[in-house]
N, C-alpha and C positions, 0 to 999 in steps of 0.2 A: 378392508376399506377404511375402517376406523383408524388403523395405524397410519394410513396415508394422510388422512385429514389431520391427524395430530401432528405429523411431520410437518405439513405445510403450514400449520398455525405456528409451530415452534420456529420455523424458519423466518416466517414474517416478524415474529418477536425479535430474533436475533438480528434481522436486516434493520428493524426499527431502532434497535439499541445502537447499532453502528452509525446509523444516520444521525441520531441525536448527538452522540458523543463526538464522532468525527466532524459532524457538521458545526458544533460548537468550536472545536479546535480550528477548523478552517476559517470560520468567521472571525475568530480572535487573530488568527495568523494574518488576516487581511487588514483588520482594523487597527491592530497594535503598531505596525510600521506607520500608518497614516497618522495615528495619534502622535507618534515620536517626531514625525516631520513637522506636525502642527506645533509641537513644543519647541522646535528649534534645533533638533538634533540632526546630524549629517548622515550621508549614505553609509559611511563605515559603521556607524553605531546601529543603524537599522539592520545592516547585514549581520552584525553580532546578535542582534535580538532574533532574527529569523533562525539563526543557527541553534539557539537554545531550544526550539521545538523539537529538533532532531537529535542533538547531542544527548540530552537526558535518556532517549530511548536506547542509546548504545549500552548504557550502564544498567538500565532497568529491565532490559529484555529477558535475560536468563532468570533473574529472580522472579519476574512476573510470570514467566512460564512454569517455574517450580511451584509458585503459589497457586496457579491455576490447576496444576496437577494434584495438589493436595486438597484443594477446596472447590473444585468443580466451577460453577457458573455464578451463583448469586452473590456470594461473599466478594469475589474479586470485582464484580460489576458494580456492586454497592459502593466499594472503595474508590473505583475509577469514576463513578458518577459523582461522589462526594468531592474528590479533588478536582475534577473539571469544573463542577459548580463553584468551588471555593476560588479557583483561579479567576474565572470569568467574573465572579462577585467581587473579589478584590480589585480587579481592574475597573469595575464599575464604580466602586466606592473611592478609590484613591488612583485615578489614572496618571500616575507619575511614571517616570522611566524604571526606577528600581522595582515598583510593583508590577509593571508590564513584563519585566524580565522574569519575576517570580510566576506570573500568569502563564508566560510562554513555557516555562518548565513544567508547571503543573498540568496545563491542558495538553501540552505534547506528550509528556511522559505517560499521563493517564490514557490518552488515546492509543498509544502503542501497547500498553498493558491489556486494554479492552480488546483491541484487535486480536491479540494472541489468545486471550480467553475465549472470545467468540469464535475464532477459527478453530480452536481445540473442541469446543462443544458442538460445533457444526459437524466436524468429522465424526463424532459419536452418534449422530443421527442416522448415519448410513450403515448398511450391513454388508455391502459388496462394493467392488470398485465402480460399477456402473452407477450406483447411488451416490457415492461420494463425488463423482464428477458432476452429477446433477446438482448436489447440494452446494458445491463450491462455485458452480456456475450462476446460481442465484445469489450467493453471498457476495460475488464480485460485482453485482449491481450496486451494492450499498455505498461504497466509497464514491462512485460516480454521482449518486444522488446527493450525497453529503457534500462533495466539493462544489456542487452547484447551489445547493440550498443555503449552506452556511454563508458564503460570501454574498449572496443575493440578499438575504435577510439583513446581514450586517450592514451592507451598503445603503439599503433602504432605511434602516433604523439611524444610520449616521446623518442621511440627508433630512430626515424627518424630526429626529430628536437630539442628535449629537452623539458623542462617544459613550458617555455614560448609559444612555438608553440601549445603545448597541450592545455593550458588554453584559447589561442586565438581561437583555433578551437572549444572548448567547447562554447565559447561566440558566435561564428557563428552558431552553431547548435541551440542554445537557440533563436537566432534572427529568425530562420525559423518559429517559432511558430506564430509570428504575420502575416506573409505572408500566412499562412494556414488559420487563423481565421478571417481575415479581410473581407471575403465575406461571412461568415457564418451568417444566419439570427438571429436576437435577438428578441425572442418572447416578447410580452408585459408583464409588470410586474404583479404579482398576486396581487389582491386588498387585502389590509391589513384590518383586522377586528379591530374595534375600541376597543373592549373589550379584545384584545389579549395581554397578558402579554409580557413585552419587555425582560424579563430575559431568556437567553438561558438555564439556569438550571431548569427553570420551565417546560421544555419539559420532564424532568424526573418524573414530576408528572404523566405521562402516563405509567401504568404499562407495556404495550407492549414495549415501548421505553426502559425502564429499563431492561427488560428481554432480548431484543435484544442486547443491549450494553453489557450486561453480557456474553451472548454466543459469541459475536464478540470478546470480550476480551480473553475469554477461548481460542478460535481458534487462535487468533493472538499470544498468548503466545506459542502455539505449534510451530509455525514458529520460534520464536526467541529461544526457548529451543533446538529445533533440530539443528539450525545453531551454537549455543554456546556449546552444550554438545557433539555433535557428534565428533568433533575433539579431545576432551578429551578421549572419549571412544575409538576412533581409535588409539590414542597414547597409551592407556593401552594395546590394542590388538597387538601393535607392527607393526601397519600399517603405511607405509611412507606418508609423507605429500602431495606428489602428488596424491596418491590413494585416500586419504581423500578428497582432492580438487575434484576429479572426482566424488566421491560419492555425495558430496554436489551438484555438477553441475547436476548430474542425478535427484535429487530432483527438481531443478529448470526447467529442461527439461520436466519432467513429468508433472509438474504444467502448463507449457506452452502448452503442447500437449492437455491436458484435456480442456483448455480454448478455444483452436482452434476448438475442436469437440463440444464443449457445445452448441454453437449457433444453431447447427442442431438438437439437441435433447431436448433443454430446454423448448420447448412448451409442452412437455409430463411430465414435472417434476413439483412437488409441492415444495415450498420453505422449508417448515418445514420438509419434507421427506429427502430432499438432506442434509440439516444442520444436522439432527438427524443421518442419515447414516454416514456422514462424521466424526461425533464425536465418534460414535461407533467404526468405522474402526480405527481411530486415536488412541483410547484408547487401542485397541487390539495391534496395531503396536508398541505402546510405551511400552507395557508389553513384547513383544517379543524382541525388539531391544537389551536389555542388555544381552540376552541369545545367541545372535549371536557371532561367533568367527572368521569367516572368512570375507574377504572384499567382496566376492560375496553375502554372506548372508546379510550383511550390506547394499550392493547396492540394493538388492531386497527390503529390507524394506524401503530404501530411495525413490525408485521409486513408491512403493505402497502408501507411505505417500504423495508423490507429487500429485499422482492421487487423493487422498482422500481430501486433503486440497485445491487443485487448483481450484476446481468448487465451493467453498463456497462463495466468495466475491460476485459474481453476485446475489446469493440468499439473502445474508445480505442486499445488496443495494437495491434490489427489495422490500424487506419487509420494509425497513426503508422508502422509498419513499411512500409506501402505507399507513403507519400509521402516517405520518407527514403532517401538512397542507402545501400546496404548497408555501405559502409565508414565511415559516420557515424552509424549507428544507436545506437551507445552513447553518442554525445554528445547525441543527441536524447533518449534515455531519461534522461540526466542533467538535461536542461532539464525534463523532465516531473517528475522527482523533486524538483527545486528548487521548483516551483510547488505540489506536494502538501505539502512540508514547510513552506513559507512559509505556506500556508493553515493548517496545524496549529498554528503559533506564533502567528500573527496573529488567528485567530478568537476565542480566548478573551479576548484583550485588548480587541479592538474591540467585540464584542458583549456582553462583560461591562459595559463602559462605556455601551453604547447601552441595554442592557436596564435598567440602573440609572436611566437618564434617562427612557425612554419606556414601560417595561414589557416583561416577557418576551413577551407575546403580540404585541406589535408587531414584535419581532424576527423571529418566525416569518413573519408576514405581509409583512414588508420583504424577507426572503429569498425567500419564495415569489413575490413580485412580481418580483424580480431573476431568478429562474430562469425564469418565464414570459416575461419580455422575452428572455431568452437562448436560448429555443427557436428563434428565427430563425437564430441563428449555427448551431446544429446542423443545421437544415433546409438551410442552404447547402452542407453537405457533399454533399448529394444532387446539386448541379450540377456536381461534379467527378467525372469518370469515373476510378475507381482503375485503376492500371496492371495489366495481365494478369500481369505477373511482376515480381519484386522488382528485376531488372536494369533494366527500363525506367524505374524511378523515378530512375535516376541521370542520365537525359538531360534 
């Protein structure tokens, strides 16, 4: 019973840390473009600024994963907290465009590294597949809270005190991460095998890893396509900007709701079944979306899509931790982070061009067909028996 209480307390700490760091980054990501527009910069410049939040993570993910493998929890989180506070603090002190670019790189990169560290540590709290699904179901709630809290506080601070007050508040929010993590236990490092390759890319030699990353990339691209293409589709239907925003918000709310309920039902679910079911449902919804004409119909599709995609991440994380040796899980999480951020950067460029050429409805149908074909990859996960313990995944 004591171990269960300790597990719950540690999970609360990890969730709180991610809310603080991710919330700061989300707030800065909302406020920085507004500040640039206030300074007279155009949309292209704002787009470049926003890209900096994700681009840094492409290069930092694997080194951050290795650093977490070597140092566990507290030291990486302390550094991530420091860089996040530094980025937001610099923006508060000197809210100029070059400094905002530096703040974007610091907060974006530190957030990515913190997520890898927290996910790696969360996986070590569990001792069997059922527990790890439960742990990551709770952890999945953190970004939903952070993505609401950060922009909400930032917007409130801008209206009441201006951009300097906003960035200062974001720095204080990030600083709360260290207060939460300082009393969290640091488990002993996993023993490193002498014959273990030191290249993170060698993890792709595991066919299960390749398959899982492919499925993860397909599902991540659905989030990006929906966020990018839905406003264009809504505009074609003559729907107002505020209603389009509500439709997108309903997707986020649905994803959050399913994550809140997932810990209560996750013990009865198999990873491959949830992932396959989500891909089938997503493919169907992407096929229906372009056929909708009213805001109500689009909102219904958005809610159902949020339910479908919201519960996938815990299952992806559970599978990843079961197929990866414990002393290399940070590197594996880094590879996953690269695929997610690559999708976030590439999707607007590719599908913006495709949409202009063949129409936005065709983009939905093309992605839906791709996801439908990809369900066979998720189904293949069923044929591999997951190890009964994480130690066995090293063999």
